[in-house]
ROGU-781652 format. One record per residue: x, z, y of N, C-alpha, C, O in turn; residue number from 1; residue in one letter. Coordinates in steps of 0.02 Angstrom, whole numbers, always signed. Each point is the difference from the previous one (the first is absolute). Example, Ala and Ser with C-alpha at 12.3 -4.5 7.8 and 13.67 -1.06 7.14 Angstrom:
2
+--------+--------+--------+--------+--------+--------+--------+--------+--------+--------+--------+--------+-----+------+
|    n_X |    n_Z |    n_Y |   ca_X |   ca_Z |   ca_Y |    c_X |    c_Z |    c_Y |    o_X |    o_Z |    o_Y | pos | code |
+--------+--------+--------+--------+--------+--------+--------+--------+--------+--------+--------+--------+-----+------+
|   +660 |   +390 |   -284 |    -45 |     +0 |    +59 |    +45 |     +0 |    +60 |    +52 |    +33 |     -1 |   1 |    A |
|    -70 |    -69 |    +54 |    +42 |     +3 |    +59 |    -39 |    +37 |    +55 |    +25 |     +8 |    +55 |   2 |    S |
+--------+--------+--------+--------+--------+--------+--------+--------+--------+--------+--------+--------+-----+------+
***
This chain:
120
+--------+--------+--------+--------+--------+--------+--------+--------+--------+--------+--------+--------+-----+------+
|    n_X |    n_Z |    n_Y |   ca_X |   ca_Z |   ca_Y |    c_X |    c_Z |    c_Y |    o_X |    o_Z |    o_Y | pos | code |
+--------+--------+--------+--------+--------+--------+--------+--------+--------+--------+--------+--------+-----+------+
|   -710 |   +142 |   +734 |    +27 |    -65 |    -27 |    +61 |    +18 |    -46 |    +56 |    -11 |    +24 |   1 |    Q |
|    -61 |    +40 |    -93 |    +52 |     +3 |    -55 |    +57 |    -51 |    -10 |    -16 |    -24 |    -54 |   2 |    V |
|    +77 |    -10 |    +74 |    +31 |    -29 |    -18 |    +51 |     -4 |    -34 |    +36 |    +44 |    +23 |   3 |    Q |
|     +1 |    -78 |    -80 |    +34 |     -8 |    -35 |    +59 |    -16 |    +31 |     -4 |    -53 |    -32 |   4 |    L |
|    +67 |    +45 |    +71 |    +64 |    -65 |     -2 |    +30 |    +17 |    -36 |     +8 |    +61 |     -7 |   5 |    V |
|    +23 |   -105 |    -33 |    +57 |     -7 |    -37 |    +68 |    -32 |    +34 |    -13 |    -55 |    +24 |   6 |    E |
|    +54 |    +66 |    -19 |    +73 |     +3 |    +25 |    +52 |    -23 |    -56 |    -10 |     +4 |    -60 |   7 |    S |
|    +51 |    -22 |    +82 |    +50 |    -20 |    -64 |    +24 |    -36 |    -53 |    +44 |     +2 |    -43 |   8 |    G |
|   -104 |    -44 |    +68 |    +26 |    -70 |    -73 |    +47 |    -47 |    +38 |    +19 |    -14 |    +57 |   9 |    G |
|    -13 |     -5 |   -130 |    +58 |    -78 |    +36 |    +37 |    -37 |    -74 |    -31 |     -7 |    -52 |  10 |    G |
|    +88 |     -8 |    +60 |    +32 |    -24 |    -28 |    +56 |    +36 |    -25 |    +33 |    +33 |    +40 |  11 |    L |
|    -18 |    -35 |    -98 |    +50 |    +50 |    -48 |    +60 |    -43 |    -61 |    -18 |    -57 |    -15 |  12 |    A |
|    +32 |    +62 |     +8 |    +50 |    -32 |    -41 |     +4 |    +61 |    -76 |     +2 |    +61 |     -5 |  13 |    Q |
|     -4 |   -126 |    -52 |    -17 |    +66 |    -60 |    +61 |    +46 |    +15 |    +50 |    -13 |    +35 |  14 |    P |
|    -68 |    +79 |    -76 |    +35 |    +37 |     -2 |    +19 |    +46 |    +88 |    +43 |    +43 |    +11 |  15 |    G |
|    -82 |    -66 |    +26 |    -16 |    +28 |    +82 |    -55 |    +63 |     -5 |    -39 |    +19 |    -44 |  16 |    G |
|    +57 |     +5 |   +110 |    -72 |    +33 |    +16 |    -62 |     +6 |    +66 |    +11 |    -41 |    +45 |  17 |    S |
|    -46 |    +65 |    -40 |    -54 |    -21 |    +51 |    -24 |    +74 |    +15 |    -10 |    +41 |    -45 |  18 |    L |
|     +2 |    -28 |   +112 |    -53 |    +54 |    -16 |    -56 |     +2 |    +33 |    +15 |     +1 |    +60 |  19 |    R |
|    -76 |     +1 |    -68 |    -80 |    -31 |    +35 |     +4 |    +78 |    +25 |    +36 |    +48 |    -14 |  20 |    L |
|    -96 |    -59 |    +60 |    -23 |    +55 |    +27 |    -58 |    -26 |     +8 |    -12 |    -60 |     +4 |  21 |    S |
|    -40 |   +120 |     +1 |    -90 |    -17 |     +5 |     +8 |    +53 |    +60 |    +45 |    +42 |     +2 |  22 |    C |
|    -92 |    -49 |    +42 |    -31 |    +61 |    +44 |    -89 |    -25 |    +15 |    -35 |    -45 |    +22 |  23 |    V |
|    +33 |   +109 |    -52 |   -102 |     +3 |    +14 |    -30 |    +30 |    +74 |    -10 |    +60 |     +9 |  24 |    A |
|     -1 |   -101 |    +33 |    -37 |    +22 |    +63 |    -90 |     +6 |    -13 |    -36 |     -6 |    -50 |  25 |    S |
|    +23 |    +20 |   +131 |    -57 |    +29 |    +12 |     +8 |    +79 |    -25 |    +47 |    +33 |    -23 |  26 |    G |
|   -142 |    -14 |    +47 |    -27 |    +66 |    -23 |    +32 |    +21 |    -37 |    +20 |    +45 |    +37 |  27 |    T |
|    +18 |    -31 |   -104 |    +16 |    +46 |    -48 |    +16 |    +60 |     -8 |    +49 |    +28 |    +24 |  28 |    I |
|   -102 |     +3 |    -70 |    +24 |    +74 |    -12 |    +42 |    +15 |    -49 |    +36 |    +50 |     -1 |  29 |    F |
|    -41 |   -115 |    -64 |    +39 |    +28 |    -49 |    +18 |    -53 |    -54 |    -50 |    -35 |     +8 |  30 |    S |
|    +80 |     +7 |    -50 |     +4 |    -65 |    -34 |    +18 |    +36 |    -50 |    +58 |    +21 |     +1 |  31 |    I |
|    -97 |     -6 |    -56 |    +18 |    +14 |    -74 |    +61 |    -36 |    -51 |    +38 |    +23 |    -43 |  32 |    Y |
|    -50 |    -87 |    +70 |    +73 |    -50 |    -31 |    -13 |    -49 |    +27 |    -53 |    -30 |    +11 |  33 |    A |
|   +149 |    +13 |    +10 |     -8 |    -50 |     +3 |    +49 |    -55 |    -33 |    +57 |    +24 |     +0 |  34 |    M |
|    -58 |    -81 |    -23 |    +49 |    -33 |    -34 |    +12 |    -70 |    +19 |     +1 |    -20 |    +58 |  35 |    G |
|    +13 |    -29 |   -125 |    +48 |    -50 |    +26 |    -24 |    -53 |    -53 |    +40 |     +0 |    -47 |  36 |    W |
|    -94 |    -48 |    +38 |     -1 |    -56 |    -40 |    +28 |    -58 |    +30 |    +17 |     -8 |    +59 |  37 |    Y |
|    -13 |    -48 |   -124 |    +44 |    -53 |     +8 |    -45 |    -48 |    -12 |    -51 |    +20 |    -29 |  38 |    R |
|    +53 |    -83 |    +44 |    -50 |    -68 |    -24 |    +53 |    -47 |     -9 |    +37 |    -17 |    +47 |  39 |    Q |
|    -30 |     -9 |   -115 |    +58 |    -74 |     +4 |    -31 |    -66 |    +12 |    -38 |    +24 |    -41 |  40 |    A |
|    +20 |    -72 |    +54 |    -21 |    -71 |    -28 |    -60 |     +9 |    -55 |    +26 |    +39 |    -39 |  41 |    P |
|    -72 |    -48 |    +21 |    -26 |    -21 |    -44 |    -50 |    +87 |    -41 |    -56 |    +19 |    -16 |  42 |    G |
|   +101 |     -4 |    +17 |    +14 |    +81 |    -18 |    -66 |    +47 |    +47 |    -12 |     -6 |    +60 |  43 |    K |
|    -21 |    +48 |   -108 |    -31 |    +70 |    +16 |    +52 |    +43 |    +34 |    +60 |     +4 |    -15 |  44 |    Q |
|    -94 |    +30 |    +68 |    +21 |    +43 |    +61 |     +5 |    +57 |    -54 |    -49 |    +16 |    -35 |  45 |    R |
|   +142 |    +29 |    +28 |    +19 |    +31 |    -25 |     -8 |    +82 |    +27 |    -10 |     +6 |    +61 |  46 |    E |
|    +13 |    +42 |    -91 |    +45 |    +80 |     -9 |    +71 |    -31 |    +19 |    +16 |    -54 |    -24 |  47 |    L |
|    +33 |    +96 |    +77 |    +55 |     -2 |     +8 |    +27 |    +52 |     -4 |    +55 |    +15 |    -24 |  48 |    V |
|   -109 |    +26 |    +57 |    +22 |   +103 |    +14 |    -52 |    +17 |    +41 |    -43 |    -30 |    +31 |  49 |    A |
|    +60 |    +86 |    -39 |    -50 |    +52 |    +44 |     -6 |    +70 |     -6 |     +7 |    +31 |    -53 |  50 |    E |
|    -20 |     -6 |   +108 |    +16 |    +74 |     -7 |    -34 |    +48 |    +60 |     +5 |    -14 |    +60 |  51 |    I |
|    -40 |    +69 |    -83 |    -35 |    +44 |    +22 |    +30 |    +28 |    +72 |    +55 |     -7 |    +28 |  52 |    T |
|   -128 |    +46 |     -7 |    +35 |    +22 |    +45 |    +42 |    +81 |    -10 |    +46 |    +17 |    +36 |  53 |    S |
|    -74 |    +27 |    -97 |    +51 |    +29 |    -47 |    +50 |    -20 |    -21 |    +28 |    +43 |    -34 |  54 |    G |
|     +7 |   -105 |    +37 |    +70 |    -23 |    -22 |    -11 |    -46 |    -69 |    +43 |    -35 |    -28 |  55 |    G |
|   -118 |    +46 |     +8 |    +23 |    -25 |    -83 |     -5 |    -72 |     -4 |    -49 |    -32 |    +17 |  56 |    N |
|   +123 |     -2 |    -49 |    -34 |    -69 |    +26 |     +1 |    -47 |   -102 |    +18 |    +31 |    -50 |  57 |    I |
|    -41 |    -99 |    +50 |     +8 |    -34 |    -54 |    +19 |    -59 |    +28 |    -11 |    -30 |    +53 |  58 |    N |
|    +47 |    +19 |   -113 |    +34 |    -58 |     +4 |     -5 |    -37 |    -21 |    -42 |    +20 |    -41 |  59 |    Y |
|    +52 |    -98 |    +22 |    -19 |    -52 |    -46 |    +59 |     -6 |    -29 |    +51 |    +19 |    +28 |  60 |    A |
|    -49 |    -52 |   -101 |    +64 |    +18 |    -55 |    +40 |    -50 |    +49 |    +41 |    +22 |    +40 |  61 |    D |
|    -52 |    -76 |    -45 |    +33 |    -37 |    +43 |    +38 |    +15 |    +77 |    +36 |    -39 |    +32 |  62 |    F |
|    -46 |    +77 |    -22 |    +58 |    +22 |    +62 |    +39 |    +80 |     +8 |    +36 |    +24 |    +44 |  63 |    V |
|    -68 |     +9 |   -127 |    +44 |    +56 |     +6 |    +58 |     -1 |    -19 |    +29 |    -25 |    -49 |  64 |    K |
|     -8 |    +69 |   +111 |    +81 |     -7 |    -24 |    +57 |    -52 |    +44 |    +61 |     -7 |     -2 |  65 |    G |
|   -126 |    -29 |    +47 |    +31 |    -24 |    +46 |    -40 |    +10 |    +82 |    +36 |     +3 |    +50 |  66 |    R |
|    -95 |     +0 |    -47 |    -53 |    +15 |    +66 |    +11 |    +73 |     +7 |     +9 |    +35 |    -50 |  67 |    F |
|    -10 |    -14 |   +103 |    -23 |    +75 |    +17 |    -36 |    -28 |    +47 |    +16 |    -45 |    +40 |  68 |    T |
|   -107 |    +99 |    -52 |    -43 |     -1 |    +42 |    +10 |    +96 |    +38 |    +11 |    +52 |    -31 |  69 |    I |
|    -22 |    -64 |   +117 |    -14 |    +62 |    +40 |    -38 |     +3 |    +44 |    -10 |    -55 |    +25 |  70 |    S |
|    -17 |    +94 |     -3 |    -44 |     +4 |    +56 |    -17 |    +63 |    +49 |    -19 |    +54 |    -23 |  71 |    R |
|    +25 |    -64 |    +84 |    -14 |    +32 |    +48 |    -62 |    +11 |     +3 |    -43 |    -40 |    +18 |  72 |    D |
|    +32 |   +116 |    -39 |    -59 |     +8 |     +7 |    -44 |     +2 |   +108 |    -54 |    -11 |    +27 |  73 |    N |
|   +115 |    +28 |    -11 |    -13 |    +33 |    +72 |     -2 |    -62 |    +56 |    -15 |     +3 |    +60 |  74 |    A |
|    +32 |    -54 |    -97 |    +28 |    -48 |    +22 |    -48 |    -66 |    -18 |    +23 |    -52 |    +23 |  75 |    K |
|    -88 |    +45 |    -63 |    -24 |    -29 |    -47 |    +26 |    -66 |    -10 |    -22 |    -50 |    +27 |  76 |    N |
|    +72 |    +51 |    -68 |    +66 |    -32 |     -9 |    +10 |     +7 |    -69 |     +4 |    +52 |    -33 |  77 |    T |
|     -1 |   -126 |    +10 |    +18 |     -1 |    -79 |    +74 |    -59 |     -9 |    -12 |    -59 |    +12 |  78 |    V |
|    +68 |    +75 |    -28 |    +46 |    -46 |    -34 |    +22 |     -8 |    -58 |     -5 |    +47 |    -39 |  79 |    Y |
|    +42 |   -118 |    +12 |    -14 |    -25 |    -42 |    +93 |    -32 |    -20 |    +15 |    -60 |     +5 |  80 |    L |
|    +39 |   +120 |    -26 |    +50 |    -29 |    +19 |     +8 |    -44 |    -73 |    -25 |    +20 |    -52 |  81 |    Q |
|    +60 |    -78 |    +56 |     +2 |    -63 |    -69 |    +73 |     +6 |     -4 |    +26 |     -8 |    +55 |  82 |    M |
|     -6 |    +14 |    -78 |    +89 |     +3 |    -34 |     +6 |    -64 |    -69 |    -57 |    -19 |    -13 |  83 |    N |
|    +94 |     -6 |    -17 |    +19 |    -37 |    -48 |    -57 |    -32 |    -19 |    -38 |     +7 |    -48 |  84 |    S |
|    +40 |    -75 |   +133 |    -84 |    -32 |     -8 |    +46 |    -31 |    -57 |    +59 |     +5 |    -17 |  85 |    L |
|   -128 |    -45 |     -8 |    -15 |    -41 |    -51 |    -45 |    -66 |    +31 |    -49 |    +23 |    +30 |  86 |    K |
|    +50 |    -96 |    -28 |    -11 |    -55 |     +0 |    -87 |     -4 |     -7 |    -41 |    -27 |    +38 |  87 |    P |
|    +27 |    +78 |   -122 |    -82 |     +2 |    +12 |    -31 |    +46 |    +41 |    -61 |     +9 |     +5 |  88 |    E |
|   +110 |    +22 |    +28 |    -27 |    +49 |    +51 |    -19 |    -23 |    +57 |    -10 |    +33 |    +51 |  89 |    D |
|     +2 |   -107 |    -61 |    -36 |    -44 |    +59 |    -45 |    +12 |     +9 |    -21 |    +20 |    -54 |  90 |    T |
|    -23 |    -17 |    +95 |    -66 |    +18 |    +27 |    -11 |    +28 |    +70 |    +40 |    +27 |    +38 |  91 |    A |
|   -112 |    -42 |    -31 |    -26 |    +50 |    +54 |     -7 |    +83 |    -13 |    -29 |    +31 |    -45 |  92 |    V |
|    +58 |    -11 |    +91 |    -26 |    +89 |    -16 |    -42 |     +9 |    +48 |     -1 |    -16 |    +60 |  93 |    Y |
|    -63 |    +67 |   -122 |    -36 |    +18 |    +76 |     -6 |    +67 |     -9 |    -16 |    +25 |    -54 |  94 |    Y |
|    +26 |     +2 |    +99 |    -34 |    +82 |    +29 |    -61 |    +25 |    -13 |    -42 |    -32 |    +32 |  95 |    C |
|    +12 |    +88 |    -75 |    -52 |    +29 |    +23 |    +17 |    +86 |     -3 |    +43 |    +42 |    -12 |  96 |    N |
|   -113 |    -51 |    +33 |    -23 |    +79 |     +6 |    -74 |    +20 |    -23 |    -49 |    -35 |    +10 |  97 |    A |
|    +49 |    +95 |    -41 |    -42 |     +0 |    -41 |    -19 |    +69 |     +4 |    +40 |    +44 |    -14 |  98 |    D |
|   -124 |    -27 |    +40 |    -18 |    +49 |    +14 |     +5 |    +52 |    +58 |     -3 |    +61 |     +0 |  99 |    G |
|    +15 |   -117 |    +60 |    +16 |    -16 |    +67 |    -70 |    +47 |    +18 |    -59 |    -13 |     -9 | 100 |    V |
|    +98 |    +77 |    +40 |    -50 |    +29 |    +24 |    -15 |    -10 |    +87 |    +43 |     +7 |    +43 | 101 |    L |
|   -108 |    -22 |    -33 |     -5 |    -36 |    +81 |    -60 |    +60 |    +21 |    -23 |    +44 |    -37 | 102 |    T |
|    +12 |    -53 |    +83 |    -57 |    +47 |    +78 |    -58 |    -44 |    -63 |     +2 |    +58 |    -21 | 103 |    P |
|    -44 |    -95 |    -21 |    -51 |    -34 |    -43 |    +13 |     +8 |    -51 |    -19 |    -54 |    -23 | 104 |    T |
|    +39 |    +82 |    -20 |    +50 |    -12 |    -83 |    +49 |    +17 |    -25 |    +43 |    +40 |    +19 | 105 |    G |
|    -47 |    -76 |    -71 |    +67 |    -16 |    -37 |     -9 |    -79 |    -12 |    -59 |    -17 |     -7 | 106 |    K |
|    +89 |    -15 |     +5 |    +25 |    -64 |    -11 |    +52 |    -42 |    -25 |    +44 |    +43 |     -3 | 107 |    Y |
|    -14 |   -100 |    -20 |    +49 |    -13 |    -17 |    +43 |    -82 |    +38 |    -18 |    -51 |    -28 | 108 |    D |
|    +41 |    +47 |    +53 |    +59 |    -59 |    +38 |    +44 |    -20 |    -42 |    +38 |    +29 |    -38 | 109 |    Y |
|    -54 |   -102 |    +57 |    +87 |    -47 |    -14 |    +15 |    -10 |    +63 |    -34 |     +9 |    +50 | 110 |    W |
|   +113 |    -38 |    -61 |    +23 |    -16 |    +70 |     +4 |   -104 |    -18 |     -7 |    -27 |    -55 | 111 |    G |
|    +16 |     +2 |   +106 |     +3 |    -81 |     -5 |    +47 |    -16 |    -73 |    -12 |    -40 |    -45 | 112 |    K |
|    +73 |    +92 |    +55 |    +54 |    -33 |    -60 |    +59 |    -34 |    +55 |     -6 |    -22 |    +57 | 113 |    G |
|    +76 |    +33 |   -112 |    +63 |     +0 |    +17 |    +38 |    -55 |    -47 |     +4 |    +18 |    -58 | 114 |    T |
|    +22 |    -75 |    +72 |    +19 |    -34 |    -59 |    +85 |    +34 |    -15 |    +36 |    +25 |    +42 | 115 |    L |
|    -25 |    -33 |    -93 |    +63 |    +36 |    -30 |     +1 |    -89 |    -35 |    -49 |    -30 |    -22 | 116 |    V |
|   +133 |     -2 |    +29 |     +7 |    -50 |    -39 |    +59 |    +43 |    -28 |    +17 |    +51 |    +31 | 117 |    T |
|    +15 |    -68 |    -87 |    +74 |     +2 |    -33 |    +21 |    -50 |    -19 |    -34 |    -35 |    -37 | 118 |    V |
|    +92 |    +15 |    +55 |     +3 |    -69 |    -43 |    +76 |    -29 |    +55 |     +9 |     -1 |    +60 | 119 |    S |
|    +31 |    -16 |   -115 |    +85 |    -13 |    +27 |     -3 |    -72 |    +18 |    +51 |    -28 |    +22 | 120 |    S |
+--------+--------+--------+--------+--------+--------+--------+--------+--------+--------+--------+--------+-----+------+
***
């Protein structure tokens, strides 16, 4: 059974930093892409950043220059370093794993989310 577990969320002040981590566990041979999405109250879930196993990265425009995504393929872990946080970054951040190769096939998985609150 594949599970994604996020950590690192919490409270930060505007201009501050947080680092999110997500670990995929279970019988996993490989993961094509791992990324972060976020959802604020009353808004749709949106892509924050995604990184493939080969290191290709896709950032949302609103985080370019502030957030950095990285991953450790061997540990099936993805990170999101968030700097220069803004109040509008407040949201539940969800970890996503796309193209997860398991003994039964390829699947997509979502974590339960971790709340990031940016407030003074």
